[in-house]
C-alpha positions in Angstrom: -43.2 -78.3 -25.6 -43.3 -74.6 -24.7 -39.6 -74.6 -24.1 -39.0 -76.3 -27.4 -41.2 -73.8 -29.2 -39.4 -71.0 -27.6 -36.0 -72.4 -28.6 -37.2 -72.9 -32.2 -38.5 -69.3 -32.3 -35.2 -68.0 -31.0 -33.4 -70.0 -33.6 -35.7 -68.7 -36.4 -35.0 -65.2 -35.1 -31.3 -65.7 -35.2 -31.5 -67.0 -38.8 -33.7 -64.0 -39.8 -31.2 -61.6 -38.4 -28.4 -62.8 -40.7 -28.7 -61.2 -44.0 -60.4 -48.2 -24.4 -61.9 -45.2 -22.2 -60.7 -46.1 -18.7 -59.3 -44.6 -15.7 -56.5 -44.6 -13.2 -56.4 -47.4 -10.7 -58.3 -46.3 -7.6 -56.0 -45.1 -4.8 -56.5 -46.8 -1.4 -55.4 -43.7 0.5 -54.8 -40.0 -0.2 -51.5 -39.4 -1.9 -49.5 -36.2 -1.8 -49.2 -34.3 -5.0 -45.8 -34.2 -6.7 -43.4 -31.4 -6.1 -44.3 -28.3 -8.1 -42.2 -27.2 -11.0 -42.4 -23.5 -10.1 -39.2 -21.7 -9.2 -38.0 -22.2 -5.6 -34.8 -20.7 -4.2 -34.0 -19.1 -7.5 -34.2 -22.4 -9.4 -36.7 -23.4 -12.1 -37.3 -26.9 -10.8 -37.7 -28.8 -7.5 -35.8 -32.1 -7.6 -37.9 -35.1 -6.6 -37.6 -36.3 -3.0 -35.2 -39.3 -2.7 -37.8 -42.0 -1.9 -37.1 -45.7 -2.5 -38.8 -49.0 -2.2 -37.7 -51.2 0.7 -37.5 -54.9 0.6 -40.7 -55.0 2.7 -42.4 -52.8 0.1 -41.3 -55.0 -2.8 -42.4 -58.2 -0.9 -45.8 -56.6 -0.3 -46.2 -55.5 -3.9 -45.4 -59.0 -5.2 -47.7 -60.7 -2.6 -50.6 -58.4 -3.5 -50.2 -59.2 -7.2 -49.9 -62.9 -6.5 -53.2 -62.8 -4.5 -55.0 -61.3 -7.4 -53.5 -63.8 -9.8 -54.7 -66.6 -7.6 -58.2 -65.1 -7.4 -58.2 -65.0 -11.2 -56.9 -68.6 -11.4 -54.1 -67.3 -13.6 -50.6 -68.0 -12.2 -48.2 -65.2 -13.2 -44.6 -64.1 -13.4 -44.3 -60.8 -11.5 -41.4 -58.3 -11.7 -40.7 -55.1 -9.8 -38.1 -52.5 -10.6 -37.0 -49.2 -9.2 -37.2 -45.9 -11.1 -33.8 -46.3 -12.8 -34.5 -49.9 -13.9 -32.9 -52.1 -11.3 -34.9 -55.3 -11.1 -35.8 -55.8 -7.4 -37.7 -59.0 -7.7 -38.9 -61.6 -10.2 -41.4 -64.1 -8.8 -42.8 -67.0 -10.7 -45.9 -68.6 -9.3 -46.3 -72.3 -9.6 -48.0 -73.2 -12.8 -47.2 -69.9 -14.5 -46.5 -70.1 -18.3 -42.8 -70.1 -18.8 -42.9 -68.3 -22.2 -44.7 -65.5 -24.0 -45.1 -64.9 -27.7 -45.3 -61.6 -29.7 -48.4 -61.6 -32.0 -48.2 -62.2 -35.8 -49.9 -59.8 -38.2 -51.9 -60.6 -41.2 -48.9 -60.9 -43.5 -45.5 -62.4 -43.3 -43.9 -62.3 -39.8 -40.8 -60.1 -39.4 -38.4 -59.2 -36.6 -39.9 -59.9 -33.2 -43.4 -61.0 -34.5 -44.2 -64.6 -33.6 -41.1 -65.0 -31.4 -41.4 -66.8 -28.1 -39.2 -65.8 -25.2 -39.0 -66.4 -21.4 -42.0 -64.8 -19.8 -39.9 -63.1 -17.2 -38.5 -60.9 -20.0 -42.0 -59.6 -20.7 -42.6 -58.9 -17.1 -39.4 -57.0 -16.7 -40.0 -54.9 -19.8 -43.5 -54.0 -18.5 -42.2 -53.0 -15.1 -39.5 -50.8 -16.7 -42.0 -49.2 -19.1 -44.2 -48.1 -16.2 -41.2 -46.6 -14.4 -39.5 -45.1 -17.4 -42.5 -43.4 -19.1 -43.6 -41.8 -15.8 -42.5 -38.9 -13.7 -43.7 -36.6 -10.9 -46.0 -34.9 -13.4 -47.3 -37.9 -15.4 -48.1 -41.5 -14.6 -48.1 -43.8 -17.7 -48.8 -47.5 -17.8 -48.1 -50.0 -20.6 -51.7 -49.5 -21.7 -50.8 -45.8 -22.2 -47.8 -47.0 -24.2 -50.0 -49.2 -26.3 -52.1 -46.2 -27.2 -49.2 -43.9 -28.3 -47.0 -46.3 -30.3 -49.4 -47.7 -32.9 -50.0 -46.7 -36.6 -53.1 -44.7 -35.8 -53.9 -42.5 -32.8 -56.1 -43.4 -31.1 -55.8 -47.0 -32.2 -59.1 -48.5 -33.4 -60.6 -49.9 -36.6 -62.7 -46.7 -36.8 -59.7 -44.4 -36.6 -57.9 -45.6 -39.8 -56.8 -42.5 -41.6 -55.5 -40.7 -38.5 -51.8 -40.1 -38.0 -49.7 -42.5 -36.0 -49.2 -42.3 -32.2 -47.1 -39.5 -30.9 -44.4 -41.9 -29.6 -44.5 -44.2 -32.6 -41.2 -46.1 -32.4 -40.4 -45.5 -28.8 -40.9 -49.3 -28.1 -37.5 -49.8 -29.8 -35.6 -47.8 -27.1 -33.9 -48.9 -23.9 -32.7 -51.8 -26.0 -30.5 -54.6 -24.5 -27.7 -53.6 -26.9 -27.8 -49.8 -26.0 -24.4 -48.4 -25.2 -26.1 -45.8 -22.9 -28.1 -48.2 -20.8 -26.2 -49.8 -17.8 -26.1 -53.6 -17.4 -26.7 -55.7 -14.3 -23.7 -56.2 -12.1 -23.6 -59.3 -10.0 -21.1 -57.9 -7.5 -21.9 -55.1 -5.1 -20.0 -51.8 -4.8 -20.0 -48.5 -6.7 -21.9 -48.7 -10.0 -23.9 -51.9 -9.2 -27.2 -50.1 -9.0 -26.7 -47.3 -11.5 -29.2 -46.6 -14.2 -30.8 -46.3 -16.5 -30.7 -50.1 -16.9 -31.5 -51.7 -20.2 -34.7 -53.5 -21.0 -34.7 -57.0 -22.4 -37.4 -56.2 -25.0 -37.4 -52.4 -25.2 -40.5 -50.7 -24.0 -43.7 -52.7 -23.7 -47.2 -52.0 -25.2 -48.9 -55.0 -23.5 -51.3 -54.0 -20.6 -49.9 -55.3 -17.3 -47.3 -52.7 -16.4 -47.9 -49.9 -13.9 -45.7 -47.3 -12.3 -45.2 -47.3 -8.5 -45.3 -44.2 -6.3 -44.3 -43.8 -2.6 -45.5 -40.7 -0.7 -46.4 -39.3 -4.1 -42.9 -39.8 -5.5 -42.2 -42.2 -8.5 -40.1 -45.1 -7.2 -40.5 -47.9 -9.8 -42.8 -50.1 -11.7 -44.5 -53.5 -11.6 -44.9 -55.8 -14.6 -47.0 -59.0 -15.0 -46.8 -61.7 -17.6 -49.4 -64.5 -17.3 -51.5 -65.1 -20.5 -48.6 -66.0 -22.8 -49.3 -63.2 -25.3 -47.0 -60.2 -25.3 -49.2 -58.0 -27.4 -51.0 -54.6 -27.5 -54.5 -53.2 -27.4 -55.5 -52.5 -31.1 -59.0 -51.3 -30.3 -59.5 -48.4 -27.8 -63.3 -48.4 -28.1 -63.9 -51.0 -25.4 -63.1 -51.2 -21.7 -61.3 -54.5 -21.0 -61.1 -56.5 -17.9 -57.5 -57.5 -18.6 -56.2 -60.1 -16.2 -52.5 -59.1 -16.3 -53.5 -55.4 -15.8 -55.7 -56.4 -12.8 -52.8 -58.3 -11.3 -50.5 -55.3 -11.7 -53.1 -52.9 -10.4 -53.5 -55.1 -7.3 -49.8 -55.2 -6.8 -49.6 -51.4 -7.0 -52.2 -50.9 -4.3 -50.7 -48.6 -1.7 -48.2 -47.4 -4.3 -50.7 -46.0 -6.7 -49.9 -43.0 -8.8 -51.6 -39.7 -7.6 -54.9 -39.5 -9.4 -54.1 -35.9 -10.6 -51.2 -37.1 -12.8 -52.6 -40.4 -14.1 -52.6 -40.7 -17.9 -56.4 -40.4 -18.0 -56.0 -36.8 -16.8 -53.7 -36.0 -19.8 -54.8 -35.4 -23.3 -52.8 -35.3 -26.6 -54.3 -33.7 -29.7 -57.7 -33.8 -28.1 -57.6 -37.5 -27.1 -57.5 -38.5 -23.4 -54.8 -41.0 -22.7 -55.5 -44.4 -21.0 -54.1 -45.6 -17.7 -56.0 -48.7 -16.5 -59.2 -50.3 -17.8 -59.3 -52.9 -15.0 -60.8 -51.2 -12.0 -62.5 -54.0 -10.2 -60.2 -56.4 -8.3 -61.1 -60.0 -7.3 -58.9 -59.9 -4.3 -58.5 -57.6 -1.3 -54.8 -56.4 -1.6 -54.7 -55.2 2.0 -55.6 -58.7 3.2 -53.1 -60.5 0.9 -51.1 -63.2 2.7 -47.4 -62.9 3.0 -45.2 -63.8 0.0 -43.8 -66.8 1.9 -47.2 -68.4 1.7 -47.5 -68.1 -2.1 -46.7 -71.3 -4.1 -43.8 -70.2 -6.2 -40.3 -68.8 -5.9 -38.1 -65.9 -6.8 -36.5 -66.5 -10.2 -32.9 -65.8 -11.1 -32.9 -64.0 -14.6 -29.6 -64.0 -16.4 -28.4 -60.4 -16.9 -31.1 -58.9 -14.7 -31.7 -60.4 -11.3 -30.5 -62.9 -8.7 -27.3 -64.2 -10.3 -24.4 -65.4 -8.2 -26.5 -67.1 -5.5 -30.0 -67.7 -4.2 -32.3 -64.9 -5.5 -33.3 -62.4 -2.9 -35.6 -59.4 -2.9 -33.6 -56.1 -3.3 -34.3 -52.6 -2.0 -34.6 -49.9 -4.7 -32.2 -47.1 -5.2 -33.4 -43.6 -4.6 -33.5 -41.6 -7.8 -31.2 -38.6 -7.6 -28.6 -40.3 -5.4 -25.1 -41.0 -6.6 -25.8 -44.7 -6.4 -28.8 -44.4 -8.8 -26.6 -43.1 -11.6 -28.7 -40.0 -12.1 -27.8 -37.0 -9.9 -27.7 -33.3 -9.7 -24.9 -31.7 -11.8 -22.0 -30.1 -10.1 -20.6 -26.7 -11.2 -17.9 -28.6 -13.1 -20.5 -30.7 -14.9 -22.8 -27.9 -16.1 -23.5 -24.2 -15.6 -27.2 -24.5 -14.6 -27.7 -25.8 -11.1 -31.0 -27.3 -12.0 -29.4 -29.9 -14.3 -29.0 -33.6 -13.7 -26.4 -35.8 -15.3 -25.6 -39.5 -15.6 -23.0 -40.7 -13.2 -21.0 -43.9 -12.8 -21.9 -44.4 -9.1 -18.5 -43.2 -8.0 -19.0 -39.5 -8.7 -17.8 -39.4 -12.3 -20.0 -37.9 -15.0 -20.5 -40.6 -17.7 -21.1 -38.0 -20.5 -19.0 -34.9 -19.7 -19.0 -32.1 -22.2 -16.2 -32.5 -24.7 -15.3 -31.7 -28.3 -16.0 -33.9 -31.3 -13.6 -36.7 -32.1 -14.0 -36.7 -35.9 -11.0 -34.6 -36.9 -10.2 -37.1 -39.7 -13.7 -36.7 -41.2 -14.5 -33.0 -40.4 -12.0 -30.2 -40.7 -13.5 -28.3 -37.8 -15.3 -30.6 -35.4 -17.5 -29.2 -32.7 -15.5 -27.8 -29.8 -16.3 -28.4 -26.1 -17.3 -24.7 -25.9 -19.7 -25.1 -28.8 -21.2 -28.2 -27.3 -21.7 -26.4 -24.0 -23.3 -23.4 -25.8 -25.8 -25.7 -27.6 -26.7 -27.6 -24.4 -27.0 -24.4 -22.3 -29.2 -22.8 -25.0 -31.5 -25.8 -25.2 -31.7 -26.1 -21.4 -32.7 -22.4 -21.2 -35.4 -23.0 -23.8 -36.7 -26.0 -21.8 -37.0 -24.0 -18.6 -39.3 -21.5 -20.4 -41.3 -24.1 -22.3 -44.8 -25.3 -21.4 -44.9 -29.1 -20.9 -47.4 -31.1 -23.0 -47.8 -34.3 -20.9 -47.2 -33.0 -17.4 -49.6 -32.0 -14.6 -50.5 -29.6 -13.2 -51.2 -27.5 -16.4 -48.6 -24.9 -17.2 -45.8 -26.9 -15.7 -42.3 -26.3 -17.1 -41.2 -28.9 -19.6 -38.6 -31.4 -18.4 -36.5 -33.3 -20.9 -33.1 -35.0 -21.6 -30.8 -33.2 -24.0 -27.7 -34.6 -25.8 -25.3 -33.5 -28.5 -23.3 -35.9 -30.7 -20.6 -35.6 -33.4 -21.0 -37.1 -36.9 -20.0 -40.5 -35.6 -22.7 -40.5 -33.0 -20.3 -40.1 -30.2 -22.0 -38.4 -27.2 -20.4 -35.0 -26.5 -22.5 -34.1 -23.5 -25.8 -35.1 -21.9 -27.9 -33.1 -19.4 -31.5 -33.5 -18.2 -34.1 -31.8 -16.0 -34.4 -33.2 -12.5 -37.8 -35.0 -13.1 -37.5 -35.7 -16.8 -38.9 -39.2 -17.6 -36.1 -41.8 -17.7 -37.0 -43.1 -21.1 -36.0 -39.8 -22.7 -32.3 -40.3 -21.7 -31.8 -43.1 -24.2 -34.2 -41.7 -26.7 -32.6 -38.2 -26.8 -29.4 -39.9 -27.8 -31.2 -42.1 -30.4 -32.8 -39.0 -32.0 -29.5 -37.1 -32.2 -27.7 -40.0 -33.7 -30.5 -40.7 -36.2 -30.5 -37.1 -37.5 -26.7 -37.1 -37.8 -26.6 -40.5 -39.5 -29.2 -39.8 -42.2 -27.7 -36.3 -42.9 -24.2 -37.7 -43.5 -22.5 -38.1 -46.8 -22.1 -41.9 -46.3 -25.5 -42.8 -45.0 -26.4 -44.8 -48.1 -23.1 -46.5 -48.2 -23.4 -47.4 -44.5 -26.9 -48.9 -44.9 -25.7 -50.9 -47.9 -22.7 -52.2 -45.9 -25.0 -53.2 -43.0 -26.2 -56.2 -44.9 -29.5 -57.9 -44.2 -32.3 -55.6 -45.2 -30.1 -52.5 -45.2 -29.4 -52.4 -48.9 -33.1 -52.8 -49.7 -34.0 -49.9 -47.5 -31.3 -47.7 -49.0 -32.6 -48.5 -52.5 -36.2 -47.9 -51.4 -35.3 -44.6 -49.9 -33.7 -43.3 -53.1 -36.5 -44.7 -55.3 -39.2 -43.1 -53.1 -37.6 -39.7 -53.2 -36.9 -40.2 -57.0 -33.3 -39.2 -56.1 -30.4 -41.5 -56.9 -28.2 -39.1 -54.9 -30.2 -39.3 -51.7 -28.4 -40.3 -48.5 -25.2 -38.6 -49.7 -25.3 -35.6 -47.4 -27.1 -33.2 -49.8 -30.2 -33.0 -47.6 -30.4 -32.5 -43.8 -32.9 -34.9 -42.3 -34.5 -34.1 -38.9 -36.0 -36.8 -36.7 -39.5 -35.6 -37.7 -38.7 -36.0 -41.4 -37.4 -39.6 -40.7 -40.6 -40.3 -38.9 -42.5 -39.1 -42.0 -40.6 -41.7 -44.1 -40.9 -44.5 -41.5 -44.7 -44.8 -41.3 -46.7 -47.6 -42.9 -48.7 -44.9 -44.8 -47.3 -41.9 -46.6 -48.6 -39.3 -45.9 -48.9 -40.5 -42.3 -52.2 -42.1 -41.6 -53.8 -41.8 -45.0 -55.1 -45.3 -45.7 -54.5 -46.6 -49.2 -51.3 -44.6 -49.6 -47.9 -46.4 -50.0 -45.7 -47.2 -47.1 -42.8 -44.9 -46.3 -39.5 -46.2 -47.6 -38.3 -46.9 -44.0 -41.4 -48.8 -43.0 -42.9 -52.2 -43.3 -45.9 -52.7 -45.6 -49.1 -52.2 -43.5 -50.0 -55.9 -44.1 -46.8 -57.0 -42.3 -46.7 -54.1 -39.8 -47.3 -54.0 -36.1 -45.5 -52.4 -33.1 -43.0 -55.3 -33.0 -41.9 -54.7 -36.6 -41.8 -51.1 -37.8 -39.3 -51.4 -40.7 -35.7 -50.4 -40.8 -35.8 -49.4 -37.1 -36.5 -53.0 -36.0 -34.6 -54.7 -38.8 -31.3 -53.0 -37.7 -31.5 -54.5 -34.2 -33.2 -57.9 -34.8 -29.8 -59.7 -34.5 -29.1 -57.9 -31.2 -32.6 -58.9 -29.8 -32.1 -62.5 -31.0 -28.7 -62.8 -29.4 -30.0 -61.3 -26.1 -33.1 -63.6 -25.9 -30.9 -66.6 -26.5 -28.4 -65.4 -23.8 -31.1 -65.1 -21.2 -32.9 -68.3 -22.2 -29.9 -70.6 -22.4 -26.6 -68.8 -21.9 -23.9 -68.2 -24.4 -22.8 -64.8 -25.7 -24.9 -61.8 -24.9 -25.5 -59.0 -27.5 -22.6 -56.6 -27.6 -22.6 -53.2 -26.2 -23.7 -51.3 -29.3 -26.6 -51.9 -31.6 -27.1 -52.7 -35.3 -25.0 -54.3 -38.0 -23.8 -50.9 -39.4 -20.1 -50.7 -39.9 -18.0 -49.4 -37.0 -16.6 -45.9 -37.3 -13.3 -44.6 -36.1 -14.8 -44.5 -32.7 -15.0 -48.3 -32.8 -18.8 -48.4 -32.7 -21.6 -48.1 -35.2 -23.2 -44.7 -35.6 -26.6 -45.9 -34.2 -25.1 -47.6 -31.2 -28.4 -47.5 -29.3 -30.7 -47.9 -32.2 -32.7 -45.8 -34.7 -35.5 -43.5 -33.5 -38.4 -42.3 -35.7 -40.3 -39.6 -33.8 -39.6 -35.9 -33.5 -37.0 -34.2 -31.4 -33.6 -34.3 -33.2 -31.9 -32.0 -35.7 -28.4 -32.1 -37.3 -25.9 -29.3 -36.6 -23.9 -27.6 -39.3 -20.9 -25.4 -39.6 -21.8 -23.6 -42.7 -22.8 -26.4 -45.1 -20.7 -29.0 -43.3 -22.3 -31.5 -41.0 -20.6 -31.5 -37.6 -23.1 -33.3 -35.3 -26.7 -33.2 -34.0 -28.8 -32.4 -31.0 -31.5 -34.7 -29.6 -34.2 -34.0 -27.0 -36.8 -36.2 -25.4 -39.3 -35.8 -22.6 -42.5 -33.8 -22.1 -44.0 -33.7 -25.6 -42.8 -34.3 -29.2 -43.4 -30.7 -30.3 -41.6 -29.4 -27.3 -38.8 -31.8 -28.1 -38.6 -30.4 -31.6 -38.6 -26.8 -30.5 -36.0 -27.3 -27.8 -33.6 -29.1 -30.2 -34.1 -26.6 -33.0 -33.8 -23.5 -30.9 -30.9 -25.0 -28.9 -28.9 -25.3 -32.1 -30.0 -21.9 -33.3 -29.5 -20.0 -30.1 -26.3 -21.8 -29.2 -25.0 -21.0 -32.7 -25.8 -17.3 -32.2 -23.7 -17.2 -29.1 -20.7 -18.8 -30.7 -21.2 -17.5 -34.3 -19.8 -20.8 -35.4 -22.6 -23.3 -35.9 -26.3 -23.7 -36.2 -29.1 -25.5 -37.9 -28.9 -26.6 -41.5 -29.4 -23.8 -44.1 -33.0 -23.6 -45.2 -32.1 -24.8 -48.7 -30.7 -28.0 -47.3 -33.6 -28.9 -44.9 -35.8 -31.9 -45.5 -38.9 -29.7 -45.8 -37.6 -28.7 -49.3 -38.1 -32.3 -50.4 -41.3 -32.8 -52.3 -42.6 -36.4 -53.1 -45.2 -37.2 -55.7 -47.9 -39.5 -54.1 -51.1 -40.4 -55.8 -51.0 -37.4 -58.1 -50.3 -35.0 -55.2 -47.1 -33.3 -54.1 -46.3 -34.1 -50.4 -43.6 -32.1 -48.6 -41.5 -33.7 -45.9 -41.4 -31.9 -42.5 -38.5 -30.3 -40.7 -39.6 -29.4 -37.2 -43.0 -28.7 -35.6 -43.1 -26.2 -32.8 -46.1 -25.9 -30.5 -48.6 -23.1 -30.2 -48.1 -20.7 -27.2 -45.0 -22.6 -26.3 -43.6 -20.4 -23.5 -44.7 -19.7 -19.9 -43.0 -16.3 -19.7 -44.3 -14.7 -23.0 -47.2 -14.9 -25.3 -45.0 -15.1 -28.3 -46.1 -17.5 -31.1 -44.2 -19.1 -34.0 -41.1 -19.5 -31.9 -39.2 -21.3 -34.7 -40.3 -19.2 -37.6 -37.6 -17.5 -39.7 -34.7 -19.3 -38.0 
């Protein structure tokens, strides 16, 4: 019956696509602190040590989790990944629920809401979330993710009226259709283990996913699916004994994050983040029997693990090695020796710096020298910036940075050595989103997308009282798009109308945000069907937007709706965009904005949109009041090397 229900939910999804205080888990032994981010040997950063999970480590993690699941009488599906998203094990205990379902809100279900899918997809998504949101300076769990992606921050019935979570929308990143994320390779050899790998459901907000550390170094994540509900914690006021979280915490024993960098040591806007509510285990992980004694078996998962033969536990790939797909840049890759790039496993930079390929659309596309100038300027700002979500305090920010042309084609991508992995895909999403909505044909593209695209284009124009909106007259930043993609406008003010890119609050939850989720619902449906029963997988490239001259849609890894991306102009002509993601949304905004500004000052040829074009010139009448859109938000006291304030003012 569960299989039938899952099949019916997938079919329905395919049809729809057509048109609280807690703490870190207790460490069982002292853990070394992460490498400092102070200059060493003339460099701004120290690269993480190249640690990796062994097959024995993975087996121990799964066995410990299974012992806790048995103690709770709740058979589970348990997944383990390395830092770059390679799935190292998927174990299904006998009796574990084969499917999971996303919750349905008060109103009409949309997008992923109410959909059932194989439980292993939820476990994998949770494992990747723990790994991807963490770094050597912060350890985030899926409970942390739940806190920062909801419509109010912190999420609770008593906090209605507050703004949305700082990473509202990040759950629709790392998508299975992303053209940046690597896909599972059955055969061995160069490139088989490169990351970042895609996630089957994006990032998870359901407690039960934890990061894994070895000798104080981030090496992966564990995810658990057992109760059949792939949800989120809507009320932060209580402390839960969540069974899935307890199983994941037990599995991470011996691989626990250093307490000094756990999410509950990090605050955002005066609110301490959450790491793990479940602190009391019902088993003794150190006494867990070997995995061979656990009733159950390793599970082959199409597109992720164990295909092409009997499933077997894998060893993780050391982040920073060529085999991991993220490595130190060479002098030919980038001028700054601190930079990391994405590699194909055979030594080749996947996103080398190049000029724009839009000569038929833009008279003077960005040149390779101009792209390099923007990336170098942004990287230099990053090395001076104070991180928001990294410990110890006054650490340097670490982010991913990318530049795209007007078609969304990546023209170069660089990152700091220990930047969280999730930001690699998100930086590209932000750049593409800013370029797309600032383009002259944005409205026409949304209309041509079919499905809900035309309705969102019409709602956008109506909300702004501007029939000519989405025709390139206004430059939209990622922050401005976020303003328009919240279920209340202004953000958080209960009783206000929804933004034109959002679902109505009655139909909203983190699995259906509005245009962002509507654009990729067909991709998610196809992928769930592929994993569940075979057939065609979702293509490489997201959304139903028309293909450009590059052969792919402009938002080929999805739309993103939180700050950190600005369009780039040559005079009043759009030529591309820059996107940044990593150690804090205001830091992301500042690095992107000043990267475009400072890089343009070097070349004297490009820069940010002229002030008269920027989205903060748009005023919307709401409830008798005038509300102005935002452009960028730069942090107070942003730099480590100067006391300068207002870093973005006047630029």
